[in-house]
Each structure stands twice: as C-alpha cells, then as structure tokens.
C-alpha positions as CSV (number, residue, x, y, z in Angstrom):
1,M,105.3,133.1,-84.8
2,H,106.1,131.0,-81.8
3,N,109.5,130.3,-80.3
4,F,110.5,126.7,-81.0
5,N,113.7,126.4,-78.9
6,I,115.5,129.1,-80.9
7,N,119.1,129.6,-80.2
8,D,119.5,133.4,-79.3
9,H,123.3,133.1,-78.9
10,I,125.1,135.5,-81.3
11,S,128.8,135.2,-82.1
12,V,131.0,137.7,-84.0
13,L,134.4,137.4,-85.7
14,Y,136.1,140.8,-85.6
15,V,139.1,141.3,-87.9
16,E,141.3,144.3,-87.3
17,D,145.1,144.8,-87.5
18,Q,145.4,147.8,-85.3
19,I,145.6,146.8,-81.6
20,D,144.2,149.9,-80.0
21,I,141.2,150.0,-82.3
22,R,140.7,146.3,-81.9
23,E,140.7,146.4,-78.1
24,E,138.4,149.4,-77.9
25,F,136.0,147.9,-80.5
26,V,135.8,144.5,-78.7
27,D,134.7,146.3,-75.5
28,I,131.9,148.0,-77.5
29,L,130.8,144.8,-79.3
30,S,130.5,142.9,-76.0
31,L,127.5,145.1,-75.2
32,F,125.6,143.6,-78.1
33,V,126.7,140.1,-78.7
34,D,127.4,137.0,-76.7
35,E,130.8,135.8,-78.1
36,I,133.6,137.6,-79.9
37,H,136.5,136.0,-81.8
38,V,139.3,138.3,-82.7
39,A,141.7,138.1,-85.7
40,F,144.5,140.5,-86.7
41,N,144.6,140.1,-90.5
42,G,142.6,138.4,-93.3
43,E,144.6,135.2,-93.2
44,D,144.1,134.8,-89.5
45,G,140.5,135.9,-89.9
46,F,139.8,133.1,-92.5
47,K,141.3,130.5,-90.1
48,K,139.2,131.8,-87.2
49,Y,136.1,131.7,-89.4
50,Q,136.7,128.0,-90.2
51,Q,137.4,127.2,-86.6
52,H,134.5,129.0,-84.9
53,L,131.9,129.5,-87.7
54,P,130.6,132.8,-86.3
55,D,127.2,134.3,-87.0
56,I,128.5,137.7,-88.1
57,I,131.8,139.0,-89.5
58,I,133.1,142.6,-88.9
59,T,136.3,143.4,-90.7
60,D,138.6,146.1,-91.8
61,I,139.8,146.3,-95.5
62,Q,143.4,147.3,-95.5
63,M,145.5,144.7,-93.5
64,P,148.9,143.0,-93.9
65,I,149.3,139.5,-95.4
66,M,145.7,139.3,-96.6
67,S,143.2,142.1,-97.0
68,G,139.7,142.1,-95.7
69,L,138.2,141.9,-99.2
70,K,140.4,138.9,-100.1
71,M,139.3,137.2,-96.9
72,I,135.6,137.9,-97.7
73,E,136.1,136.5,-101.2
74,K,137.4,133.2,-99.7
75,I,134.6,133.0,-97.2
76,R,131.9,133.6,-99.8
77,K,133.1,130.5,-101.7
78,V,131.9,128.4,-98.7
79,D,129.2,130.6,-97.2
80,E,127.1,132.9,-99.3
81,E,124.8,134.0,-96.5
82,I,126.8,135.0,-93.4
83,P,126.3,138.7,-92.7
84,I,129.5,140.8,-93.1
85,I,130.0,144.4,-92.0
86,I,133.1,146.3,-93.3
87,T,134.7,149.0,-91.2
88,S,137.2,151.2,-93.1
89,A,138.9,154.6,-93.1
90,F,138.9,154.6,-96.9
91,N,136.1,156.3,-98.6
92,D,137.0,154.7,-101.9
93,T,134.4,154.0,-104.6
94,G,136.5,151.0,-105.9
95,Y,136.5,149.4,-102.4
96,L,132.8,150.1,-102.0
97,L,131.8,148.5,-105.3
98,E,134.0,145.5,-104.7
99,A,132.5,145.1,-101.2
100,I,129.0,145.3,-102.7
101,S,129.8,142.6,-105.2
102,L,130.8,140.3,-102.4
103,G,127.4,140.7,-100.7
104,I,128.3,142.7,-97.6
105,E,125.6,144.0,-95.2
106,Y,127.0,147.4,-94.4
107,Y,130.1,149.6,-95.2
108,L,130.9,151.8,-92.1
109,L,133.4,154.5,-92.3
110,K,135.8,155.1,-89.4
111,P,135.6,156.7,-86.9
112,I,132.4,154.7,-86.3
113,M,129.7,156.3,-84.2
114,L,128.3,154.1,-81.5
115,D,124.7,154.8,-82.4
116,Q,125.4,154.0,-86.0
117,L,127.1,150.7,-85.1
118,K,124.3,149.8,-82.7
119,S,121.6,150.5,-85.3
120,R,123.3,148.4,-88.0
121,L,124.3,145.6,-85.7
122,N,120.8,145.3,-84.3
123,L,119.3,145.1,-87.7
124,V,121.7,142.3,-88.6
125,I,121.0,140.4,-85.3
126,K,117.2,140.9,-85.8
127,R,117.4,139.3,-89.3
128,L,119.5,136.5,-88.0
129,R,117.0,135.7,-85.3
130,Q,114.1,135.9,-87.7
131,K,115.9,133.4,-90.0
132,R,116.5,131.1,-87.0
133,E,112.9,131.3,-86.0
134,L,111.8,130.5,-89.6
135,E,114.2,127.6,-89.7
136,A,113.1,126.3,-86.3
137,Y,109.4,126.6,-87.4
138,Q,110.1,124.7,-90.6
139,L,111.9,122.0,-88.7
140,H,109.0,121.9,-86.2
141,L,106.6,121.7,-89.2
142,E,108.7,118.9,-90.8
143,D,108.6,117.0,-87.5
144,R,104.9,117.4,-87.2
145,I,104.4,116.2,-90.8
146,E,106.6,113.1,-90.1
147,E,104.5,112.5,-87.0
148,E,101.3,112.9,-88.9
149,V,102.5,110.6,-91.7
150,A,103.6,108.0,-89.1
151,L,100.2,108.2,-87.3
152,R,98.3,107.9,-90.6
153,E,100.4,104.9,-91.7
154,A,99.8,103.3,-88.3
155,K,96.1,104.0,-88.6
156,E,95.9,102.6,-92.1
157,A,97.8,99.5,-91.1
158,L,95.2,99.0,-88.3
159,L,92.4,99.6,-90.8
160,I,93.8,97.0,-93.1
161,E,94.0,94.4,-90.3
162,Q,90.5,95.2,-89.3
163,N,89.2,94.9,-92.8
164,K,91.2,91.7,-93.3
165,S,89.5,90.2,-90.2
166,Y,86.1,91.3,-91.7
167,E,86.9,89.8,-95.0
168,I,88.2,86.6,-93.4
169,G,84.8,86.3,-91.8
170,Q,83.1,86.7,-95.2
171,M,85.5,84.1,-96.7
172,V,84.8,81.6,-93.9
173,G,81.1,81.9,-94.9
174,V,82.0,81.1,-98.4
175,I,84.1,78.1,-97.3
176,A,81.2,76.9,-95.1
177,H,78.9,76.9,-98.2
178,Q,81.5,75.2,-100.4
179,W,82.4,72.5,-97.8
180,K,78.8,71.7,-96.6
181,Q,77.8,69.7,-99.7
182,P,81.0,67.7,-100.1
183,L,81.1,66.9,-96.4
184,H,77.5,65.7,-96.6
185,Y,78.4,63.6,-99.6
186,L,81.4,62.1,-97.8
187,N,79.2,61.3,-94.8
188,L,76.7,59.5,-97.1
189,L,79.6,57.6,-98.8
190,I,80.9,56.4,-95.4
191,E,77.4,55.3,-94.2
192,D,76.9,53.5,-97.5
193,L,80.2,51.7,-96.9
194,G,79.0,50.5,-93.5
195,I,75.6,49.3,-94.9
196,E,77.3,47.4,-97.8
197,Y,79.8,45.8,-95.4
198,A,77.0,44.7,-93.1
199,Y,75.0,42.8,-95.8
200,Q,77.5,41.6,-98.3
201,P,81.2,41.2,-99.0
202,L,82.8,44.3,-100.5
203,S,83.8,43.8,-104.1
204,P,87.1,45.3,-105.6
205,E,85.0,47.4,-107.9
206,Y,83.0,48.9,-105.0
207,I,86.2,49.7,-103.1
208,K,87.8,51.3,-106.2
209,D,84.7,53.4,-106.8
210,F,84.5,54.4,-103.1
211,I,88.2,55.5,-103.1
212,Q,87.7,57.5,-106.3
213,K,84.6,59.3,-105.1
214,G,86.1,60.0,-101.7
215,T,89.4,61.2,-103.1
216,N,87.6,63.6,-105.5
217,R,85.7,65.2,-102.6
218,V,88.7,65.5,-100.4
219,K,90.6,67.1,-103.3
220,F,87.8,69.6,-103.8
221,L,87.9,70.5,-100.0
222,S,91.7,70.8,-100.2
223,E,91.6,73.1,-103.2
224,T,89.0,75.3,-101.6
225,M,91.3,75.8,-98.6
226,D,94.3,76.5,-100.8
227,N,92.2,79.1,-102.6
228,F,91.2,80.7,-99.3
229,L,94.8,80.8,-98.1
230,S,95.9,82.3,-101.5
231,F,93.6,85.3,-100.8
232,Y,95.5,86.0,-97.5
233,R,99.0,85.0,-98.2
234,H,101.5,87.7,-97.3
235,E,103.0,88.8,-100.6
236,T,105.7,91.5,-100.7
237,Q,107.1,90.9,-104.2
238,S,105.5,92.6,-107.2
239,K,105.0,90.6,-110.4
240,T,103.2,90.8,-113.7
241,F,99.9,88.9,-113.6
242,S,96.9,88.3,-116.0
243,M,93.6,90.1,-115.1
244,S,91.6,87.3,-116.7
245,K,93.4,84.6,-114.7
246,L,92.9,86.6,-111.5
247,T,89.2,87.1,-112.0
248,Q,88.8,83.4,-113.0
249,E,90.4,82.3,-109.7
250,I,87.9,84.5,-107.8
251,Y,85.0,83.0,-109.9
252,L,86.1,79.4,-109.1
253,F,86.3,80.2,-105.4
254,L,83.0,82.0,-105.1
255,D,80.7,80.4,-107.7
256,M,79.3,77.5,-105.7
257,S,78.5,79.5,-102.6
258,F,76.9,82.3,-104.7
259,K,74.8,79.9,-106.7
260,S,73.5,78.4,-103.5
261,E,72.0,81.9,-102.8
262,G,70.6,82.2,-106.4
263,I,73.3,84.5,-107.6
264,N,75.2,83.8,-110.8
265,I,78.7,85.3,-111.6
266,E,79.5,85.9,-115.2
267,I,82.9,86.9,-116.5
268,I,83.3,88.4,-119.9
269,A,86.8,88.9,-121.1
270,H,86.6,91.1,-124.2
271,D,90.4,91.7,-124.0
272,D,92.8,90.4,-121.4
273,F,95.5,92.6,-120.0
274,S,98.2,92.3,-117.4
275,L,99.2,94.5,-114.5
276,H,102.4,94.7,-112.4
277,G,102.1,94.8,-108.6
278,I,101.2,92.7,-105.7
279,E,98.5,90.4,-107.1
280,N,97.0,89.5,-103.8
281,E,96.1,93.2,-103.1
282,L,94.1,93.6,-106.3
283,Q,92.5,90.2,-105.8
284,Q,91.1,91.4,-102.5
285,V,89.8,94.5,-104.1
286,I,87.8,92.5,-106.7
287,F,86.6,90.1,-104.0
288,N,85.4,93.0,-101.9
289,L,83.5,94.6,-104.8
290,V,81.9,91.3,-105.8
291,N,81.0,90.4,-102.2
292,N,79.4,93.8,-101.7
293,A,77.2,93.1,-104.7
294,K,76.4,89.6,-103.4
295,E,75.3,91.1,-100.0
296,A,73.0,93.6,-101.8
297,L,71.5,90.8,-103.9
298,A,71.1,88.4,-101.0
299,E,68.8,90.8,-99.2
300,Q,66.4,90.5,-102.2
301,R,66.1,86.7,-102.0
302,R,65.9,86.2,-105.7
303,D,66.9,83.2,-107.8
304,D,67.9,85.1,-110.9
305,A,70.4,87.6,-109.5
306,K,73.5,88.3,-111.5
307,I,76.9,89.8,-111.0
308,K,78.9,90.5,-114.2
309,I,82.7,91.2,-114.4
310,E,83.9,92.6,-117.7
311,I,87.5,92.9,-118.7
312,S,88.6,95.0,-121.7
313,K,91.2,97.3,-123.1
314,Q,90.6,100.8,-124.5
315,D,93.5,102.7,-126.1
316,D,96.3,102.6,-123.4
317,E,93.9,101.7,-120.5
318,G,92.8,98.4,-119.0
319,L,89.3,98.3,-117.7
320,I,87.4,96.2,-115.2
321,L,83.7,96.7,-114.9
322,I,81.8,95.0,-112.0
323,H,78.1,95.5,-112.1
324,D,75.0,93.9,-110.6
325,D,71.3,94.0,-110.9
326,A,70.5,94.9,-107.3
327,G,68.9,98.2,-108.1
328,G,71.8,100.5,-107.5
329,I,73.2,102.7,-104.7
330,P,71.1,105.6,-103.3
331,S,72.2,108.7,-105.3
332,A,72.9,110.6,-102.1
333,D,75.5,108.0,-101.1
334,L,77.4,107.8,-104.3
335,E,79.6,110.9,-103.4
336,Y,80.7,109.4,-100.1
337,I,80.9,105.7,-101.0
338,F,84.7,105.6,-100.9
339,D,85.0,107.7,-97.7
340,L,86.5,106.1,-94.6
341,N,83.9,104.8,-92.1
342,F,81.0,105.4,-94.6
343,T,78.8,102.4,-95.1
344,T,75.4,101.6,-96.5
345,K,75.3,98.2,-94.8
346,K,73.8,97.6,-91.3
347,E,76.8,95.7,-90.1
348,G,79.4,97.2,-92.4
349,N,82.6,98.8,-91.1
350,G,83.1,101.5,-93.9
351,I,86.7,100.3,-94.5
352,G,86.5,98.0,-97.5
353,L,85.8,100.5,-100.3
354,Y,88.1,103.1,-98.7
355,L,91.0,100.6,-98.9
356,A,89.9,99.4,-102.3
357,K,90.3,102.9,-103.7
358,K,93.6,103.4,-101.9
359,I,95.0,100.1,-103.3
360,V,93.8,100.9,-106.9
361,T,95.0,104.5,-106.9
362,E,98.2,104.3,-104.9
363,R,99.5,100.7,-105.6
364,F,98.4,100.4,-109.2
365,N,98.2,104.1,-110.3
366,G,94.7,103.5,-111.4
367,S,91.2,104.9,-110.7
368,I,88.0,103.5,-109.4
369,D,84.5,105.1,-109.8
370,V,80.9,104.0,-109.2
371,S,77.7,104.8,-111.0
372,N,74.2,103.4,-111.3
373,N,72.7,102.0,-114.5
374,E,69.2,100.6,-115.2
375,Q,69.9,97.4,-113.4
376,G,72.1,98.3,-110.5
377,A,75.5,99.6,-109.4
378,C,78.6,99.6,-111.7
379,F,82.2,99.9,-110.4
380,T,84.7,100.9,-113.1
381,L,88.4,100.3,-112.5
382,K,90.9,101.9,-114.9
383,F,94.6,101.2,-115.2
384,K,97.2,102.8,-117.3
385,L,99.0,100.2,-119.4
386,C,102.7,100.4,-120.3
387,K,104.6,98.3,-122.8
388,D,105.6,95.8,-120.1
389,T,102.0,95.1,-119.1
390,E,99.9,95.8,-122.1
391,D,100.2,92.3,-123.6
392,V,99.5,89.2,-121.6
C-alpha cells in the first residue's frame, strides 16, 4: 500500500500520580513517540485528553481524586477506539477484568521492563499507522471516485451537446421538407396576385381568399417552428405527461417530411399511460429511434415503407414498441447497439442510442431493448407504472 501523505506524528497522554515514576517514564517514552502530555490523576488526565486528543493513553490505576479506570470509562463514552495501556503495581484480577471490559490494549505490571514497554508500544504504534494508512487510502480512493464521477458527468454533458447538435441537423432537414411546399405555395399565391392586379381590378372576394390562404400557410410554418423549438426547449421541471399525446406531437411534426420520402408513420394506442419526468427528454428518445428507422428505410428508396409506434399497458408496466420494415439490424451488432461510439451508419456518431438508453434507464427507471422480427428492427421501451402515473 502506498503512502498518501500519512501523518506519522504520534502523541501520548501519560497519567501517573507519583512524580519520580512520572519523570523517569517520560524520559523513556520520549525515545518512542513525538509528543507527550502529562497528567497527575484521572480528573486531570480527562481534561488533558479533551484538550490535546492524543493518539495513545498510558495510565496508572490507583490515583487520588479520580482513578485511572474511572477516567478510561469517561473517555470510552466519547472515544471507543483510542489505544489505552494500563501500568499498575496491583496484580488484581478484579482490576484486570474491569480493564478488559473497558477495551484496553495492554495491562503492564510495575516495575515495567524497557523491552516489554518497547514491544507493546511499537505494536500499538504500528496498528495506529496501519489504520492511518488505510484511512488515507480510503480518502484518496474517495477523491479519485469523485474525480472520475466529475469527469464522467462532464463527458456525458459534452456528449449530450454533441448529440443535440446532430439531432438539430436532422430536425432542420425535417423543417426544410415541411417548409418547402408551403413556401412554394406562398410564392405562387404572390405571383398570382401580381398577375390578377395587372389585368383586372382585384375584387373583395379575391383579396379575402388571398388573405385566408396566405394566413393558413404562414400559420403552418409558424406551428412547424414552434414544434421544432419544443423539442429543444430547456426543461428542468418534472411533470406527468401522456405518452399518447407525446407520440402524437412527434407524428404531426415528422409526418409530412417522412411521407415525402415514401415512409408512413402509424401510431397505435392500445392503452394510453402517463409518465412523470422531463417530457422533452423522452420526446428526444422517441424522435431518435423513429429517425434512425427513417434513415434505414430512406436508403432502400421505397414508397411503401412503414414505421409503427405501439403504446400499451401490461400489468404494472407501460410499453412503447417502435418497429420498422427495413429488414433489421445485423445480428452481430445487436449486442453493442447501445454502446457509446458504436454506430451502424456511415456518418453516425454512436451517441444517440447510448443516450437514449441512459435517459430511459436513469431518468425514467425503465428499460430499452432491441430485437429483429420478420420485417425489421423493433425497439421495446418498458416503464414501471405507479398509482400516480398509471392512469392518464
């Protein structure tokens, strides 16, 4: 075991009422320890203990005012671990048994031989230093763990930002699809206004129709942007939300752009259920899974592709199944699909599914699994339902 700035300093409280013995013993103790505090009876010894908090106590038993055993009893009420050595001229079984019950290290009979004292004291000091080394190692380990946790959290925060940037790019593509047709329509509407104005006076009916059509298209564009911003609003408050409503919002946002690529989204709500948490986080998980399916289907250039989202309840669990008919994930990749930096896409970053699993398992105490069926891949999300969230 390595030395992690261990304090080797050893202090002793020595309690002895006889002056000559006390002075002689202090000289001997100075050979083994760094600091010695002296007391002349149990009462003085307890005060010195409170004042100096020594590492070891060496005490006589029979002393005026307060005995050594009484002092030890008081000390043990506040410190059960400090090593205590008794030195006594009394070879009394009663004293010995009481001393043992108070948890002393050694009971040395006077006159004390130097070798005996040295041996016992060295053993106590050795155990003290081993304890300090263990405590220092544990503290070092705790510091390392805190550092690792902080680094991991910082790394995950960076990954979330990277993934959010990637998803924003995907969402901008969706918006481009959704805005292209209304913008084209608005352009035609404006050109038609110019043509009508050039050849004939504009009737009130034409102006009214023009305003209505233009307003409808602008409203659609505004709603598309609001939906986009809702995906990336910074939410910090947990709330109870409907799973059917959440998936419906995703459907309304993605449906038009997906259909333009020949992909239909179908939502089947067998049973609705609600969850409690940050809605935006789970919304991004569903979007990520649906968008992954869309990318797999887009490569096949079909006009009959389908992504199905099923919502149901089973006993005390809420289930979301997201499956496609893209042919499935290679079986060799299924085991690693949620691993960080693992991706099956040419330009993927391997972050989306890792974060999806992290959000589902850590933020919503759920589970997420993937498997292949006859048509394609199927992601299964399961959530434990409590009384507060079971009913919508």
